[in-house]
C-alpha positions in Angstrom: -27.4 -9.5 -27.8 -29.7 -12.0 -26.9 -29.0 -13.0 -23.0 -30.5 -16.1 -21.9 -31.9 -16.1 -18.6 -30.6 -18.6 -16.4 -33.1 -20.7 -14.5 -32.4 -22.0 -10.9 -33.9 -25.2 -10.3 -33.4 -26.0 -6.6 -32.8 -29.8 -6.0 -36.0 -31.5 -4.8 -36.0 -33.0 -1.6 -38.2 -35.3 0.6 -38.3 -32.7 3.4 -38.2 -29.0 3.5 -34.8 -27.8 4.8 -34.1 -24.4 6.1 -31.4 -22.9 4.0 -28.1 -22.8 6.0 -27.1 -19.1 7.2 -23.3 -19.0 7.1 -21.7 -16.3 9.1 -18.3 -15.3 8.2 -15.8 -14.3 10.9 -14.5 -10.9 11.0 -11.2 -10.9 8.8 -8.8 -8.5 10.3 -5.6 -7.1 8.9 -3.2 -4.5 9.6 -0.6 -2.1 7.9 2.2 -4.3 8.7 0.7 -7.5 7.6 -0.6 -5.7 4.2 2.8 -4.6 3.7 4.4 -7.8 4.1 1.9 -9.5 1.8 2.7 -6.9 -0.8 6.4 -7.3 -0.4 6.2 -11.1 -1.1 3.6 -10.7 -3.9 4.9 -7.7 -5.6 8.5 -7.5 -4.4 7.9 -4.2 -2.7 5.2 -2.8 -0.5 2.5 0.1 -1.3 2.5 1.1 2.2 5.0 3.6 3.5 8.0 1.6 4.0 9.2 4.1 6.8 6.1 3.0 8.8 7.6 -0.5 9.4 10.7 0.9 11.1 11.4 -0.9 14.4 12.7 2.4 15.9 12.1 6.0 15.3 13.1 7.7 12.1 16.9 8.5 12.6 16.7 11.7 10.7 14.0 14.2 9.4 16.2 15.8 6.5 14.7 15.5 3.2 16.0 15.4 -0.2 14.4 18.9 -0.7 16.6 20.2 2.0 19.8 19.2 0.4 20.4 22.1 -2.1 20.6 24.2 1.1 23.0 22.0 2.8 25.8 21.8 -0.1 29.3 21.1 1.5 27.9 19.9 4.8 27.7 16.6 6.6 24.1 15.1 6.7 22.5 12.1 8.1 19.5 11.2 6.0 17.2 8.1 6.0 16.3 6.4 2.6 14.6 3.6 1.2 16.8 1.7 -1.2 15.3 1.6 -4.7 18.4 0.5 -6.8 22.2 0.3 -6.8 24.5 0.8 -9.8 28.0 -0.8 -9.5 31.0 0.4 -11.6 34.9 0.4 -11.2 37.3 3.1 -10.7 40.1 3.5 -13.2 42.2 1.3 -11.0 39.6 -1.6 -10.9 38.1 -1.0 -7.6 34.5 -1.2 -6.9 32.2 1.8 -6.4 28.6 2.3 -6.3 25.8 4.7 -7.0 22.7 4.4 -4.9 19.1 5.6 -5.5 16.8 5.9 -2.7 13.4 7.4 -1.7 13.4 10.0 1.3 10.6 10.2 3.8 8.2 12.0 1.5 8.9 9.7 -1.5 11.5 12.1 -3.3 14.5 10.8 -5.1 17.9 10.9 -3.4 21.1 9.8 -4.8 24.3 8.6 -3.3 27.9 8.1 -4.3 30.1 5.1 -2.5 33.8 5.4 -3.2 35.8 2.1 -2.9 36.8 2.4 0.7 33.3 3.3 1.9 31.7 0.8 -0.5 33.9 -2.0 1.0 33.2 -1.0 4.6 29.7 -0.4 4.5 28.1 -2.7 1.9 24.5 -2.6 0.5 22.4 -5.5 2.3 19.5 -5.5 0.1 16.2 -3.7 0.0 15.3 -1.8 3.0 15.7 1.5 4.8 19.1 3.0 5.5 20.7 5.6 7.3 23.1 7.5 5.2 25.8 9.7 6.4 28.0 11.9 4.2 28.7 15.1 2.4 26.4 16.8 0.1 27.9 17.4 -3.2 26.6 19.0 -6.2 28.0 18.2 -9.6 26.5 18.8 -13.2 23.4 20.3 -11.6 22.8 16.9 -9.5 22.7 16.7 -5.9 24.4 13.7 -4.3 25.6 12.6 -1.1 29.1 11.4 -0.9 28.5 8.6 1.6 31.0 8.3 4.5 28.9 5.6 6.3 25.6 3.9 5.8 23.6 1.4 8.1 20.7 -0.6 7.3 17.7 -0.2 9.7 15.9 -3.0 11.2 12.1 -3.3 10.4 9.4 -4.7 12.6 9.0 -8.5 12.5 6.6 -9.9 10.1 3.3 -10.2 12.1 2.3 -13.2 9.9 4.8 -15.4 11.3 5.5 -14.1 14.7 5.1 -16.5 17.5 2.9 -14.5 19.6 0.4 -14.3 16.7 0.5 -17.8 16.0 0.1 -18.8 19.8 -3.0 -16.4 19.9 -4.4 -18.1 16.6 -3.9 -21.5 18.0 -5.3 -20.7 21.3 -8.4 -19.2 19.6 -8.9 -22.2 17.2 -8.8 -24.6 20.5 -11.3 -22.6 22.2 -13.8 -22.6 19.2 -13.3 -26.4 18.9 -14.1 -26.8 22.4 -17.2 -24.8 22.5 -18.4 -26.7 19.2 -18.3 -29.9 21.2 
């Protein structure tokens, strides 16, 4: 192909002006900010969702440990991916949950009507799931007895302390410019 070279003709002025040198401020961000931006834009985070927990991880059991714990009561942390709702033969609501464990492995749960009613899903997030490990048709599930959604850290993009610092910094810059 014939690529035409673009000519740059600077605007002629009466006086020679020194080109302006712009200095960009250092733009900082952190894992939490990036994660909240991703959740807003993509609907999920590319960061480890467990890194956003307000408190320590409640359990270190993994989905890979479950085959050795069949019949036992466990407590496991999971990041909710999806919920399938269905009805029992007598019309009561029950659910199947799909989560990711601490290492990103699949974790499946069953929520029978009494538990489903008492411990409802409260949107995407991290839950601590308690229940009995069961195996049916070569599939390992947790028959949930209780479930609680865990708190994550405050969104730093909108936290009061961050906003106050930003406002104070802006005011200082404006004063020094006067």
